[in-house]
N, C-alpha and C positions, 0 to 999 in steps of 0.2 A: 507345335505346343502353343497353347494360348498364354496370354500374359498372366492370367489368374493361376494357371498350373505352374508357370515359371516361378511366380512369387511363392506359392506353396512349397515348391521344391527347394527354393533357396532358403526359406525359413526352416524347413525340415533338416537341411544340411547344416545351417548356421547354428541353431540352438544347441545341439550336442557339442559342437566345437567351442562355443562360448562357455558353456557349462564346464567343460573339461579344463579350459584355460583358467577359469575362475577358481576351480578346485585346486589346480596345480599352483597357482600364484598364492593362494591362501596357506597351503601347507608349509611353505618356506617362510612366509612373512609373519606367522603367528596369528593371534586373534585379529579380526577385522574391527576397525574403529567404527563407532557409531557415527552416523552423519552429523554434521555440525548443526546445532540449533541456533547459532548466531546468524543474524541477518546483516549483510553489508548495507549501510544506510544509503549508498549511492543510488541504487535502483528506486528506493522510496523517495529520495530527494528529487530524482529526475521525474518521477511520476507526478509528484506534487507541483513541481515547477511547471511542467508541461500543462497539467490540468488548469492551474491558475492563469498561466499565460494565455492559453487558448481561449479561456473564458473572460479575459479582460480584467482580471483582478490583480495581475502582477505584470510588471515590466522590468526586464533585466534583473531578475531575482529580488525585486523590491515590490512589496504590496502597494497597490494604489491606496492613498490615504482615505480613511473612512468618509470624509466629507466630499471626496471626489469620486468615489466608487459608485457605479450604477447598480441599484438594487437588483435589477434583472440579471446582472452578471454574477452577483453573489448567489442568487437563486439557482442559476445554471451550475455554478460550482457545487453547491450543496446537492442538487439533484444528481449530478454526475458522481460525486463521492458516495452517495447512498447506493446508486446503481452498481458502482465498482467496489462496494464495501469489502467483499471477500478478497478480491485482488489486492486492494490497498492494505488490508490487515495482514495479508501474507507477506507483503513487502516491508511492513513496519518493524523496525527493530524492537526487541522485547522490552527495552527500557521505557518506551513510550506507547507500547501497544495497548495497555489498559486505558490510558488517557484517550487515545484516538477511538477506541471501541466505544467508550462512554460518549464522546462527542458525536460519533456517527449514529448512535442510538437515539440521542436527543434530537439531532438534526432531522432524522427520519420522522420522528413523532411530530416535530414542529412543521415539517413540510406537509405531512398528512393533515395537520390542523390548519393549513394555509396561513401560517404565521408570516409576519412582515419579514422579508428577506434579510433586512439588516439586524434582525433579532435571532436569526438561525444559529449563529455561532457564539452566542452569549452564554455565560455560566448559568447553570441551573440554579433555581432559587433554593432547592433542597436536593441533596444527593450529588450525583455526578452528571456532567463534568463541573467540577468546582473551579473557582478562580485559580486555585493552585494547579489543577490539572492543565488548564489552558496555559498557565505560565510555564509549566514543565515542557509542554509541546512547543511553545514559542521559543524557549531557550534551546531546545534540541534542534529546531529548524534553523536557528541562527548559527549554532556551533557546528552542526553536522552538514548543513546544506548551504550555508552562506546566505540565507534569506534575510533580507532587511525589511524595515518598515513595519515590524510587528508591534 
């Protein structure tokens, strides 16, 4: 028997067994609860800390001060965040997801326009992200992630 046939045979046997087990466990337990829509901030925090640390804008959960940060490092962070937009938004807790979505939209536009890297994460002059959006994100990063230097 080839490996492919073995896999097909295992799947053919396993699927009915799993389906039966699921039906039996549901009948005694009552209705099945909907999956949770809350997101644990730990994965989001870890992704942000890793992204900033690898790109040189953070050391030991502390952002490098603005006057010391290399603009190329800020540009690298921005480019990676835009590339990983869907992944980052999926990890982002709902309480700050609209703010991060607005930031990533503007950062993508600014990158496309070849804006100065040090201007990429500034508040929009009109619309979002506003200064309040950025303050909410910063406060959440401080409280949930222990990030300093914001």
